C-alpha positions in Angstrom: 165.2 51.0 195.1 168.1 50.4 192.7 168.9 47.2 194.5 165.3 46.0 194.1 165.4 46.8 190.4 168.5 44.7 190.0 166.9 41.8 191.8 163.9 42.1 189.6 166.1 41.8 186.5 167.8 38.8 188.0 164.4 37.1 188.6 163.2 37.9 185.1 166.1 36.0 183.5 165.7 33.1 185.9 162.1 32.9 184.9 162.9 33.1 181.2 165.5 30.3 181.5 163.2 28.3 183.9 165.9 28.0 186.6 166.5 29.1 190.1 170.0 30.5 190.7 169.6 33.7 192.7 171.1 34.2 196.1 174.5 33.7 197.7 175.3 30.5 199.5 178.1 30.3 202.2 177.0 26.9 203.7 180.0 24.9 202.5 182.7 27.5 202.0 186.1 27.7 203.7 189.5 29.3 203.3 190.2 27.6 200.0 186.8 27.1 198.4 184.8 30.3 198.3 181.0 30.9 198.7 178.6 30.4 195.8 177.7 33.7 194.2 176.1 33.8 190.7 177.6 36.1 188.1 175.2 39.0 187.3 173.1 38.5 184.2 174.1 41.9 182.9 177.8 40.8 182.8 176.8 37.5 181.1 175.0 39.5 178.5 178.1 41.4 177.6 180.1 38.2 177.6 177.6 36.5 175.2 177.7 39.6 172.9 181.5 39.8 172.8 182.0 37.5 169.9 184.4 35.3 171.9 181.9 32.5 172.4 179.8 30.8 169.7 178.0 27.6 169.1 181.2 25.8 168.0 182.8 26.3 171.4 182.7 24.2 174.6 182.9 26.2 177.8 184.1 24.7 181.1 182.7 26.5 184.2 184.7 26.0 187.4 182.6 26.3 190.5 179.4 26.4 188.4 177.1 26.5 191.5 173.5 26.2 190.4 174.4 26.6 186.7 173.5 30.2 185.8 176.5 30.7 183.6 176.0 27.4 181.8 172.3 27.9 181.1 172.5 31.5 180.0 175.5 31.1 177.7 174.1 27.9 176.1 170.8 29.7 175.6 172.3 32.9 174.1 175.3 31.6 172.1 174.2 27.9 171.5 177.6 26.7 172.8 178.0 23.6 174.8 178.8 24.0 178.5 180.3 21.8 181.3 179.8 22.9 184.9 182.1 21.5 187.6 180.9 21.8 191.2 182.5 20.5 194.4 179.5 21.1 196.8 177.1 18.1 196.5 174.1 20.1 197.8 174.6 22.9 195.3 175.3 20.4 192.5 171.9 18.8 193.2 170.3 22.3 192.6 172.1 22.5 189.2 170.7 19.0 188.3 167.2 20.1 189.3 167.5 23.2 187.1 168.7 21.0 184.2 165.5 18.9 184.4 163.4 21.9 183.5 165.8 24.7 182.2 166.0 26.1 178.8 168.9 25.0 176.6 169.4 22.1 179.1 170.3 19.8 176.2 173.6 21.7 175.7 174.6 21.7 179.4 176.1 19.1 181.6 177.2 19.1 185.2 179.9 17.1 186.9 180.3 16.6 190.7 184.0 16.7 191.2 187.0 18.3 192.9 188.5 20.8 190.4 192.0 19.7 191.3 191.2 16.1 190.2 189.0 16.9 187.2 190.6 16.1 183.8 189.8 18.8 181.3 188.1 17.3 178.2 189.8 17.7 174.9 186.8 19.5 173.4 186.9 22.3 175.9 188.3 25.5 174.4 186.8 28.1 176.7 187.1 28.2 180.5 185.3 30.5 183.0 186.3 31.4 186.6 184.5 33.7 189.1 187.0 33.4 192.0 185.7 29.9 192.9 188.7 28.9 195.0 192.0 30.0 196.6 195.2 30.7 194.7 196.7 27.4 195.9 193.9 25.4 194.2 194.0 27.7 191.1 197.6 26.7 190.5 196.8 23.0 190.5 193.7 23.6 188.3 195.8 25.5 185.7 198.3 22.6 185.8 195.4 20.4 184.8 194.4 22.8 182.0 198.0 22.9 180.6 198.1 19.1 180.8 195.0 18.9 178.6 196.4 21.5 176.2 199.7 19.7 175.7 197.8 16.4 174.9 195.5 18.2 172.5 197.0 21.6 171.3 194.2 24.1 170.4 193.2 27.7 170.9 192.1 28.0 174.6 190.6 31.1 176.1 190.4 31.6 179.9 187.9 34.1 181.3 188.2 35.6 184.8 185.3 37.7 186.0 186.3 40.3 188.6 189.6 38.5 189.4 191.1 39.1 192.9 194.4 40.7 193.3 196.0 37.4 194.2 194.6 35.9 191.0 196.0 38.8 188.9 199.4 38.6 190.6 199.7 34.9 189.9 198.3 34.9 186.3 200.8 37.6 185.3 203.6 35.1 186.2 202.3 32.2 184.1 204.4 32.3 180.9 201.9 30.2 179.0 199.2 32.8 179.3 198.9 35.9 177.2 196.5 38.7 178.1 194.1 38.9 175.1 191.2 41.2 175.9 189.0 42.6 178.6 185.2 42.9 178.5 184.3 46.1 180.3 181.3 45.5 182.5 181.3 48.7 184.5 178.2 50.0 182.6 176.3 47.0 183.8 176.1 48.4 187.3 174.5 51.4 188.9 176.6 53.5 191.2 180.4 53.7 191.5 182.3 50.5 190.8 186.1 50.6 190.3 186.6 47.3 188.6 184.1 44.8 187.2 185.8 43.6 184.0 185.9 40.1 182.5 189.6 39.2 181.7 190.4 37.1 178.7 193.7 35.2 178.7 194.8 33.2 175.7 196.6 29.9 175.4 197.1 29.0 171.8 199.7 27.8 169.2 201.2 31.2 168.9 201.9 31.5 172.6 203.5 28.1 172.5 205.9 29.1 169.7 206.8 32.3 171.5 207.0 31.1 175.1 207.6 27.4 175.4 210.5 25.0 175.2 210.7 21.3 176.0 211.8 22.1 179.5 208.8 24.2 180.3 206.5 21.6 178.7 207.9 18.8 180.9 207.6 21.0 184.0 204.0 21.8 183.3 203.2 18.1 182.7 205.0 17.2 186.0 203.0 19.8 188.0 200.1 17.5 188.6 202.2 14.6 189.8 204.1 16.9 192.2 201.0 18.4 193.7 199.4 15.0 194.2 202.4 13.0 195.4 204.5 15.3 197.6 201.9 15.6 200.4 203.4 12.8 202.5 207.1 13.6 202.8 207.0 17.1 201.6 204.4 18.2 204.2 206.7 16.8 207.0 209.6 18.6 205.4 207.6 21.8 205.4 206.7 21.4 209.0 210.3 20.8 209.9 211.4 23.9 208.1 208.7 26.0 209.8 209.7 24.8 213.3 213.5 24.8 212.9 213.9 28.0 210.9 211.2 29.8 212.9 212.9 28.9 216.2 216.3 30.0 214.9 215.0 33.3 213.6 213.1 33.9 216.8 216.4 33.3 218.8 218.3 35.7 216.5 215.7 38.4 217.0 215.8 37.9 220.7 219.6 38.3 220.7 219.1 41.6 218.7 216.7 42.8 221.5 213.7 42.4 219.0 210.5 40.5 219.7 210.7 36.9 218.7 207.5 37.2 216.7 209.4 39.3 214.1 211.7 36.4 213.4 208.7 34.1 213.0 207.0 36.5 210.7 210.1 36.7 208.5 210.3 32.9 208.4 206.8 32.7 207.1 207.4 35.4 204.4 210.7 33.8 203.2 209.5 30.2 203.2 206.1 31.2 201.7 204.9 31.2 198.1 206.0 34.7 197.3 209.7 34.3 198.0 211.3 30.8 198.2 208.0 28.8 197.9 209.3 25.9 200.0 206.1 25.0 201.7 203.6 22.3 200.7 200.3 23.7 199.4 198.5 21.5 201.9 200.2 23.5 204.7 199.1 26.8 203.2 195.5 25.5 202.7 195.1 25.0 206.5 197.1 28.0 207.6 194.0 29.8 208.8 193.2 26.8 211.1 196.8 26.7 212.4 196.7 30.4 213.2 193.4 30.0 215.0 194.8 27.1 217.0 197.8 29.1 218.0 195.6 32.0 219.0 193.4 29.7 221.2 196.4 28.4 223.0 197.5 32.0 223.6 194.1 32.9 225.0 194.1 29.9 227.2 197.3 31.0 228.7 195.9 34.5 229.2 192.8 33.1 231.0 194.9 30.9 233.3 197.0 34.0 234.1 194.1 36.4 234.8 193.0 37.1 238.3 189.3 38.2 238.3 189.9 40.3 241.4 192.5 42.4 239.6 190.3 42.5 236.5 187.5 44.1 238.5 189.8 47.0 239.3 190.1 47.8 235.6 186.6 46.9 234.6 185.5 50.4 233.3 188.9 51.1 231.7 188.9 47.7 230.0 185.5 48.4 228.5 186.5 51.8 227.1 189.7 50.3 225.8 187.8 47.7 223.8 186.1 50.3 221.5 187.3 53.9 222.0 190.8 53.6 220.4 189.5 51.6 217.4 186.6 54.2 216.9 189.1 57.1 217.0 191.4 55.3 214.5 188.5 54.7 212.1 187.3 58.3 212.5 190.8 59.5 211.7 190.9 57.4 208.5 187.5 58.6 207.4 188.5 62.2 207.9 192.0 62.1 206.4 192.4 59.2 204.0 190.1 60.6 201.2 192.2 63.8 201.0 195.6 62.0 201.2 194.9 58.8 199.3 192.1 59.9 197.0 189.6 57.3 198.1 185.9 57.5 199.1 184.8 57.9 202.8 183.4 54.3 202.8 186.7 52.9 201.5 188.5 54.9 204.1 186.2 53.4 206.8 187.0 49.9 205.5 190.7 50.6 205.7 190.4 52.1 209.2 188.5 49.0 210.4 191.3 46.7 209.1 194.1 48.8 210.6 192.3 49.6 213.8 192.1 45.9 214.9 194.4 44.8 217.8 196.0 41.3 217.5 195.6 39.3 220.6 198.4 37.0 219.3 200.8 40.0 219.7 199.4 41.8 222.8 198.5 38.9 225.1 201.9 37.2 225.3 203.5 40.5 226.2 200.9 41.3 228.9 201.3 37.8 230.4 205.1 38.3 230.5 204.5 41.7 232.3 202.1 40.0 234.8 204.7 37.3 235.5 207.3 40.0 236.3 204.7 41.9 238.4 205.0 45.0 236.2 201.8 47.2 236.5 199.8 44.4 238.3 199.1 46.7 241.3 196.9 48.9 239.1 195.8 45.9 236.9 197.3 47.5 233.7 198.2 44.2 231.9 194.8 42.7 232.8 193.1 45.8 231.5 195.0 45.7 228.2 194.3 41.9 227.8 190.6 42.3 228.3 190.4 45.3 225.9 192.4 43.4 223.2 190.0 40.4 223.5 186.9 42.5 223.0 188.4 44.9 220.4 188.4 42.4 217.6 184.7 41.7 218.0 183.9 45.4 217.7 186.2 46.0 214.8 185.1 42.9 212.8 181.4 43.9 213.0 182.3 47.4 211.8 184.5 46.0 209.0 181.7 43.7 207.7 179.2 46.6 207.9 181.5 49.1 206.0 182.3 46.4 203.4 178.6 45.8 202.8 178.1 49.5 202.2 181.1 49.7 199.9 179.6 46.8 197.8 176.3 48.5 197.5 174.5 47.2 200.5 173.2 48.9 203.6 174.2 49.1 207.2 172.4 46.6 209.4 171.5 47.8 212.9 171.3 44.2 214.0 175.1 43.9 213.5 175.8 46.6 216.1 173.3 45.0 218.5 175.2 41.7 218.1 178.4 43.2 219.6 177.3 43.2 223.3 175.3 40.0 222.7 178.3 38.2 221.3 180.4 39.3 224.3 177.8 38.3 227.0 177.0 35.0 225.4 180.6 34.1 224.9 181.4 34.8 228.5 178.4 32.8 229.7 179.2 29.8 227.4 182.8 29.8 228.5 182.0 30.1 232.2 179.5 27.2 232.0 182.0 25.1 230.1 184.8 25.9 232.6 182.7 25.1 235.6 181.7 21.8 234.0 185.3 20.9 233.4 186.1 21.8 237.0 183.3 19.5 238.3 184.5 16.7 236.0 188.1 16.9 237.3 187.0 17.2 240.9 184.6 14.3 240.6 187.3 12.1 239.0 189.7 13.0 241.8 187.1 12.3 244.5 186.6 8.8 243.0 190.4 8.3 242.9 190.6 8.5 239.1 193.7 10.5 238.8 193.7 12.7 235.6 197.2 13.8 234.9 197.9 17.5 234.1 199.0 16.6 230.6 195.7 14.9 230.0 193.9 17.9 231.5 195.6 20.1 229.0 194.5 17.9 226.1 190.9 17.9 227.4 190.9 21.7 227.9 192.3 22.2 224.5 189.7 20.0 223.0 186.9 22.0 224.6 188.6 25.2 223.5 188.6 24.2 219.9 184.9 23.2 220.3 184.0 26.6 221.7 185.7 28.3 218.7 183.7 26.0 216.4 180.4 26.8 218.1 180.8 30.4 217.0 180.8 29.3 213.3 177.9 26.9 213.9 175.6 29.5 215.4 176.7 32.4 213.1 173.5 32.5 211.1 171.3 32.2 214.2 172.9 34.2 217.0 176.3 35.9 217.7 178.6 34.2 220.2 182.3 35.0 220.6 184.2 31.7 220.7 187.5 33.4 221.6 186.0 35.2 224.6 184.4 31.9 225.6 187.9 30.3 225.7 189.2 33.1 227.9 186.2 32.8 230.2 186.5 29.0 230.5 190.2 29.3 231.4 189.4 32.0 234.0 186.7 29.9 235.7 189.1 26.9 235.8 191.7 29.0 237.4 189.3 30.5 239.9 187.7 27.2 241.0 190.8 25.0 241.0 193.5 24.9 243.6 196.4 27.3 243.0 198.9 24.6 242.3 196.6 22.9 239.7 196.1 26.1 237.7 199.8 26.8 237.9 200.7 23.4 236.6 198.2 23.7 233.8 199.8 27.1 232.8 203.2 25.4 232.8 201.9 22.7 230.5 200.5 25.3 228.2 203.9 26.9 227.9 
């Protein structure tokens, strides 16, 4: 009921302003550009009544989406607004709204990459609602500083509901001074821990107190560095990751520790929070790199699995995929509120995060045990591998459900139904793909077109990446586990191919 009332209020303001801005849009989001989600009108009302924005000001709205912030603040305060949007499709929606919206004469929209956008000299107010990752934010703030040094003026930056990453970074920027916070808690029904609008100041006083010629030159150079170091510096970053990672892995191995600990330490030390020696371009694709590594690990697992052995542990593998995680989550729900002082829902979210099993850690160890024939008679490594592969699907669904409840939503029964559907469809898709690849290789061999094992590995990897991508493509329509599809594909290739072929493929994967 409360949710419907809030939606009605949103619709009323949209109707008054003659625009259409409601609804979240995830269609073009990724790990560094976040989904479109409009700022609640109740928050914008408090912003407009704060006295920090008037008709003499020009506000720049990064990630403006369909233009809600721009139209509302122009209407209420008579200020001029400039909205910057990266997504062309959403930008077109903003243009459509401008053709009919109230106060449209005081709004303008620009289709541009925020990193490349030069901040106009007349801009003295800037608004952020977590539009992009911390890596992009750093480059954008460099652009803001560049504009300020060319035209010194009072400049206020507003951050609505800033993420922890944003806050941690903003507190390290010497040029910014915390000025005020617009409390927006009363705008929402129910319990909300934080929903403030942070105001950071960049003005003449802060320059006198905080700047010298060195810091000014460094800030002016930030843009050039971020734009020009991608070529050589990216290669240097990759070399550091490979060389230092292998060295640290070898050291940990000598100390009788898992190699992955050394690799993790390498990432922490070289990353932005310690030495900061890695190119931002590397960090922006880190999620894809991790997924590629996981796919390779799962391929190796599938080529190592014997379906006959897996049948022995079928029931145990199924139980292992959800019983331990369920008990861990239940433990957090029962104990965390009393120990940590959090709500039951927050405890459930925490339990879902910590209850997940990482295939990247578990599977290599199980493959190593299988190679040494440890526990293979009772199919223990196979059981653990199968359980770890399905555990993530179960926990991810629970996490999204609990998170939705924590944010004021409701549990969706469909999400729980999607768990077995995702597993079954993933296995079927992978099995069909694996059988198709087997026929292709056999047909090529029968026609005396020799496909080298190295080429087979490339083809199999290509289809593995495609299976992982299919999961994202079908996300809104039907649930399919791309990672399980990769394992199933590798299992079918191993089952149908001659022993020496699958063995050679496994060697190439290594």
